[in-house]
C-alpha positions in Angstrom: -17.1 -64.7 -34.9 -14.9 -66.6 -32.5 -12.6 -64.7 -30.1 -9.5 -66.0 -32.1 -10.9 -64.0 -35.0 -12.5 -61.2 -33.2 -8.5 -60.7 -31.6 -6.7 -61.0 -34.7 -8.6 -59.0 -37.0 -7.9 -55.7 -34.4 -4.0 -55.1 -35.3 -1.9 -52.4 -35.6 0.9 -52.2 -37.5 4.1 -51.1 -35.7 8.0 -50.5 -36.6 10.9 -52.7 -35.5 12.4 -52.5 -32.2 16.2 -52.7 -31.3 15.6 -55.9 -29.8 14.8 -58.3 -33.0 14.5 -55.3 -35.8 10.8 -56.3 -36.7 8.2 -54.8 -38.5 4.8 -55.9 -36.7 1.0 -56.9 -36.9 0.1 -56.6 -33.2 -3.2 -57.8 -32.0 -5.4 -55.9 -30.0 -6.9 -58.5 -27.3 -10.6 -58.3 -26.2 -11.7 -57.8 -22.5 -11.4 -61.0 -21.2 -9.1 -60.6 -17.9 -5.9 -63.0 -17.6 -6.6 -65.2 -20.3 -4.0 -66.3 -22.3 -3.6 -66.7 -26.1 -1.3 -68.6 -27.9 1.2 -66.8 -30.7 0.5 -69.5 -33.4 -3.2 -69.1 -33.0 -3.0 -65.2 -33.2 -1.2 -65.5 -36.6 -3.0 -68.3 -37.9 -6.3 -66.3 -37.5 -4.4 -62.8 -38.3 -5.4 -61.3 -42.0 -3.0 -62.9 -44.7 -1.1 -60.8 -46.8 -1.0 -60.5 -50.4 2.4 -61.4 -50.6 4.9 -63.2 -48.4 6.3 -61.5 -45.4 9.7 -60.1 -46.3 11.1 -59.2 -42.9 11.5 -59.9 -39.8 8.8 -61.5 -37.3 6.4 -59.3 -35.2 7.5 -57.7 -32.3 5.0 -55.9 -29.3 4.1 -52.2 -29.1 2.9 -52.2 -25.7 6.6 -53.8 -24.8 8.5 -50.9 -26.6 6.7 -48.2 -24.6 7.7 -50.3 -21.6 11.1 -50.9 -22.8 11.0 -46.7 -23.3 10.1 -46.2 -19.8 12.9 -48.6 -18.2 15.5 -46.8 -20.3 14.3 -43.5 -18.8 14.6 -44.8 -15.4 17.9 -45.9 -16.1 18.9 -42.2 -16.9 17.3 -41.0 -13.8 18.8 -44.0 -11.7 22.2 -42.8 -12.9 21.8 -39.4 -12.1 20.4 -40.0 -8.7 23.1 -42.5 -7.7 25.5 -39.9 -8.4 23.3 -37.2 -6.1 22.5 -39.7 -3.7 25.1 -42.5 -3.3 23.8 -43.8 0.1 21.1 -46.5 -1.8 18.7 -46.6 1.2 18.2 -42.8 0.7 17.9 -42.8 -3.2 14.0 -43.0 -4.0 14.7 -45.2 -7.6 17.8 -47.4 -5.9 16.4 -50.4 -7.6 16.5 -49.1 -11.4 19.7 -51.4 -11.8 17.1 -54.1 -12.3 15.9 -52.5 -15.6 18.8 -54.1 -17.1 17.2 -58.0 -16.2 14.3 -56.2 -17.4 15.7 -55.6 -20.7 17.4 -59.3 -20.8 13.9 -60.6 -20.3 12.2 -58.6 -23.0 15.5 -59.3 -25.3 15.1 -63.0 -24.7 11.4 -62.9 -25.2 11.1 -61.0 -28.2 14.6 -63.0 -29.6 12.7 -66.3 -29.8 9.1 -64.6 -31.3 11.6 -63.4 -33.9 14.2 -65.7 -35.0 12.9 -69.2 -33.4 11.1 -70.1 -36.8 13.6 -68.8 -39.3 17.4 -69.1 -37.6 17.5 -72.0 -40.2 17.0 -69.7 -43.3 19.2 -67.1 -41.9 22.2 -69.3 -40.5 24.1 -68.2 -37.2 26.3 -66.3 -39.3 23.3 -64.5 -41.0 21.7 -63.8 -37.8 24.8 -62.6 -35.9 25.5 -60.1 -38.9 22.1 -58.8 -38.9 22.7 -58.5 -34.7 25.6 -56.5 -35.4 23.6 -54.1 -37.7 20.8 -53.9 -35.3 23.2 -53.3 -32.2 26.8 -52.2 -33.0 26.4 -48.8 -34.7 25.3 -47.5 -31.3 28.6 -49.4 -29.6 30.8 -47.5 -31.6 28.6 -44.0 -31.3 28.5 -44.2 -27.5 32.3 -45.2 -27.0 33.0 -42.6 -29.7 30.8 -40.1 -27.5 32.3 -40.9 -24.2 35.9 -40.8 -25.9 34.7 -37.2 -26.8 34.1 -36.2 -23.2 36.6 -37.9 -21.6 39.1 -36.1 -23.1 37.7 -32.8 -22.7 35.8 -32.9 -19.4 36.3 -29.4 -18.3 36.0 -29.9 -14.9 38.4 -32.8 -14.3 41.9 -33.9 -15.5 41.8 -37.7 -15.1 42.3 -38.2 -18.8 45.7 -37.2 -18.2 47.1 -40.2 -15.8 44.9 -42.5 -18.7 46.4 -40.8 -21.8 48.6 -43.5 -22.9 46.1 -46.1 -22.7 43.3 -44.1 -24.4 43.8 -45.9 -27.9 43.5 -49.1 -26.1 40.5 -48.0 -24.0 38.3 -46.6 -27.4 39.2 -49.9 -29.3 38.3 -52.0 -26.7 35.2 -50.3 -25.9 34.1 -50.2 -29.9 34.9 -53.7 -30.0 32.9 -54.8 -26.7 36.2 -56.1 -25.1 36.1 -55.2 -21.8 39.2 -53.4 -20.7 38.1 -52.3 -16.9 40.9 -49.9 -16.2 39.8 -46.7 -14.3 39.3 -47.2 -10.5 38.9 -43.8 -9.4 35.5 -44.0 -11.5 34.4 -47.2 -9.6 36.6 -49.8 -12.3 33.8 -50.1 -15.2 34.6 -52.8 -17.5 34.0 -50.1 -20.4 35.0 -46.9 -18.8 34.0 -44.6 -21.6 30.6 -46.0 -22.0 29.6 -47.8 -18.7 26.1 -49.2 -20.0 27.9 -51.2 -22.8 28.6 -54.3 -20.2 24.8 -54.9 -20.5 25.3 -54.8 -24.6 28.4 -57.3 -24.2 26.1 -60.1 -22.2 23.3 -59.2 -24.6 26.0 -60.3 -27.8 26.9 -63.5 -25.5 23.4 -64.7 -25.3 22.7 -64.3 -28.8 25.6 -65.9 -30.0 24.7 -68.7 -27.2 21.0 -68.5 -28.3 22.3 -69.0 -32.1 24.3 -72.0 -31.5 22.5 -74.2 -28.8 19.2 -72.5 -27.2 17.4 -72.1 -30.4 17.3 -75.9 -30.1 16.1 -76.2 -26.7 12.5 -77.3 -25.6 10.5 -78.7 -22.6 12.7 -80.2 -19.6 16.1 -78.9 -21.3 15.2 -75.2 -21.4 13.4 -75.6 -18.1 16.4 -77.5 -16.2 18.2 -74.3 -17.5 16.5 -71.8 -16.1 16.1 -73.6 -12.6 19.7 -73.7 -13.0 20.2 -70.1 -13.5 17.4 -69.2 -10.9 19.6 -70.8 -8.2 22.6 -68.9 -9.5 20.8 -66.0 -9.1 19.7 -66.5 -5.4 23.3 -67.4 -4.7 24.7 -64.1 -6.2 22.0 -62.2 -4.5 22.9 -64.1 -0.9 26.6 -63.8 -1.8 26.7 -60.0 -2.2 23.4 -58.4 -0.9 22.1 -57.7 -3.9 21.7 -58.5 -8.0 23.3 -54.7 -8.8 26.8 -56.4 -10.3 28.2 -57.4 -14.0 29.2 -53.9 -14.7 32.9 -53.9 -13.1 36.1 -55.5 -12.9 35.3 -57.0 -9.5 31.8 -58.1 -9.7 32.0 -59.4 -14.0 30.7 -63.1 -12.9 27.2 -61.3 -11.9 26.7 -60.0 -15.3 26.8 -63.8 -16.8 24.4 -64.6 -14.1 22.0 -62.0 -14.2 21.8 -62.9 -18.3 21.7 -66.2 -17.9 18.4 -66.0 -15.9 16.3 -63.5 -17.3 17.2 -64.4 -21.2 15.9 -67.9 -20.8 12.9 -67.0 -18.7 12.3 -64.6 -21.7 12.5 -67.5 -24.0 10.6 -69.6 -22.2 7.4 -66.9 -21.7 7.7 -66.7 -25.7 7.9 -70.5 -25.8 5.3 -71.7 -23.8 2.9 -68.7 -25.4 2.6 -67.2 -21.7 1.0 -64.1 -23.4 -1.4 -63.1 -20.6 -4.2 -61.5 -21.6 -5.9 -58.8 -19.2 -7.8 -55.5 -19.2 -4.3 -53.5 -18.0 -3.4 -50.5 -20.1 0.0 -49.1 -21.0 -0.4 -46.4 -18.2 -0.6 -49.3 -15.4 2.1 -51.7 -16.5 4.3 -48.6 -16.6 3.4 -47.4 -13.2 3.8 -51.4 -12.0 7.2 -51.4 -13.9 8.3 -48.1 -12.2 7.1 -49.8 -9.0 10.5 -52.5 -9.0 12.5 -49.5 -9.4 11.1 -47.1 -6.5 10.8 -49.9 -4.2 12.5 -49.0 -0.8 16.1 -50.1 -0.7 16.2 -52.2 2.8 19.8 -53.4 2.8 19.0 -56.4 5.0 16.3 -57.9 2.8 17.8 -56.8 -0.8 19.0 -60.2 -0.9 15.8 -61.5 -1.1 13.7 -58.8 -2.6 16.4 -58.5 -5.6 15.7 -61.9 -6.6 11.4 -62.1 -5.9 11.4 -59.2 -8.5 14.1 -60.6 -11.1 12.5 -64.5 -11.0 8.6 -63.4 -10.8 7.8 -60.1 -10.8 9.5 -58.7 -14.0 8.9 -61.8 -16.4 5.3 -61.4 -15.2 5.4 -57.7 -16.3 6.7 -58.8 -19.6 4.0 -61.5 -20.3 1.2 -59.0 -19.0 2.8 -56.7 -21.3 2.9 -58.9 -24.6 -1.0 -59.9 -23.9 -2.2 -56.4 -23.0 -4.1 -54.7 -25.5 -2.6 -51.7 -27.2 -4.4 -48.6 -27.3 -4.6 -47.2 -31.5 -4.2 -43.9 -30.1 -1.0 -44.6 -28.3 0.6 -46.1 -31.2 2.4 -43.4 -31.6 4.0 -43.1 -27.7 4.7 -46.9 -28.6 7.0 -46.3 -31.2 8.6 -43.2 -29.9 9.4 -44.8 -26.4 10.7 -48.2 -28.4 12.6 -46.1 -31.1 14.5 -44.1 -28.0 15.4 -46.4 -26.0 18.4 -48.3 -27.5 19.9 -44.8 -28.2 19.2 -43.3 -25.0 20.3 -46.3 -23.0 23.7 -46.0 -25.2 24.5 -42.1 -25.2 23.7 -40.9 -21.8 26.0 -41.9 -19.5 29.4 -39.9 -21.0 27.5 -37.0 -19.6 26.8 -38.8 -16.2 30.6 -38.4 -16.1 30.4 -34.5 -17.1 27.8 -34.5 -14.2 30.0 -36.2 -11.6 33.1 -34.2 -12.5 31.4 -30.8 -12.2 29.0 -32.1 -8.6 33.2 -32.5 -7.6 33.8 -29.1 -8.0 30.4 -27.6 -7.4 28.3 -27.9 -4.1 24.7 -27.6 -6.0 21.5 -27.1 -3.8 18.9 -29.5 -3.6 16.6 -27.1 -5.4 19.4 -26.4 -7.9 19.2 -30.5 -8.8 15.7 -30.8 -8.7 15.9 -28.2 -11.8 19.4 -29.4 -13.4 18.4 -33.1 -13.9 14.7 -33.0 -15.3 16.3 -30.6 -17.9 19.3 -32.7 -18.4 16.9 -35.9 -18.7 14.9 -33.7 -21.6 18.3 -32.8 -23.5 19.5 -36.1 -23.1 16.3 -37.7 -24.8 16.7 -34.9 -27.9 20.4 -36.0 -28.4 19.4 -39.7 -28.6 16.4 -38.9 -30.7 19.1 -36.7 -32.9 21.4 -39.5 -33.1 18.9 -42.3 -34.0 17.5 -40.3 -36.8 20.8 -38.5 -38.2 23.3 -41.5 -37.2 22.0 -44.5 -36.5 19.3 -45.3 -38.5 21.0 -44.3 -41.8 24.1 -46.2 -40.9 21.7 -49.5 -40.2 19.7 -48.7 -43.6 23.0 -48.6 -45.4 24.8 -51.6 -43.6 21.5 -53.6 -44.3 21.0 -52.7 -48.1 25.0 -53.9 -48.1 25.5 -56.7 -46.2 22.0 -58.5 -46.0 19.2 -59.9 -48.2 15.9 -60.0 -47.3 14.7 -63.7 -46.0 11.1 -64.3 -47.3 9.2 -65.9 -44.1 5.4 -67.5 -43.8 3.3 -66.0 -41.6 3.2 -68.8 -39.8 5.6 -69.0 -36.8 7.6 -72.1 -35.5 5.6 -75.0 -33.6 6.4 -74.5 -29.6 7.0 -77.5 -27.3 
């Protein structure tokens, strides 16, 4: 049996992810270290289904797990930047780079899911599917943010903005940036600040459908180089790559999504699946290593670009090519399913936590108990939102507004 056949015959069925909403067949690779296996070879040698595939193309199970790890790191980071705003003393101060990891992952999986079938779907069909996949949680997070802002028992800040609250809520639900509250960092979307990255995700999706889906070779490479230069300039100018979320640093979001989304596209189209003996635990530790890397103010302008330009894309390539352990399939699925709802519902409770800390001076011991308990509760809330709100709404919208697209097992050709 050839290497390709051996790899392709070991596969694991997984569920849809929040990036591409795909149902997948993912291959388990052999133990040969650090070689690449083209996606087209994987699918060409995989077992042929009895009927055409009717759904989105595959995604990668182990990357789902890493996305969940990154989402958990973001939640912890948001707690810790309230507790310890002095970044060099914050042990997870680089976790804002999880957003760059998400953007890179998104570019990779969007290319995998839609490069070969966007012509069938059409631009509007593609955007409709993306709206159905992403927007219910945008609205859920905005309404949750409105509820907690309105009824925060530890702060009366809402009174100052009561007249503008309807417009603030509408802007948040429609993903229209509306920086309004300087007392709380002048976020683009005060009710649910992480929505800023979804705004840029939507922009990237539109540009992908209109332009990027057709770019190959030197054209895509030139854009990646330009975006890399802009990223380095941003880091040099501001001292880090932590911007994009506020009214006074909005341009950083465009720069960050440009490079990471483009390099994700490039990784897929270059068949950059790095097969290695590294498993999920090792890759998760390597990913967390980027987030807990010491924050050195004088060097962050250099550290951040190195991590974003090279290290995080490398982890995506390694995660795409690593062999998923079948016994951990449930863990990958859980973490992947949880990542987006957790990301989109946690921050209103961070505001509540901040208001509480402004009233009460808690000891380090109390915080060491409170934060893990709060994170567990947020995981439970995210799961409940996923199961009883987000997933049913998406199923209904999919049934009403989309038609299945028949897609052969073979992906599109590569440059």
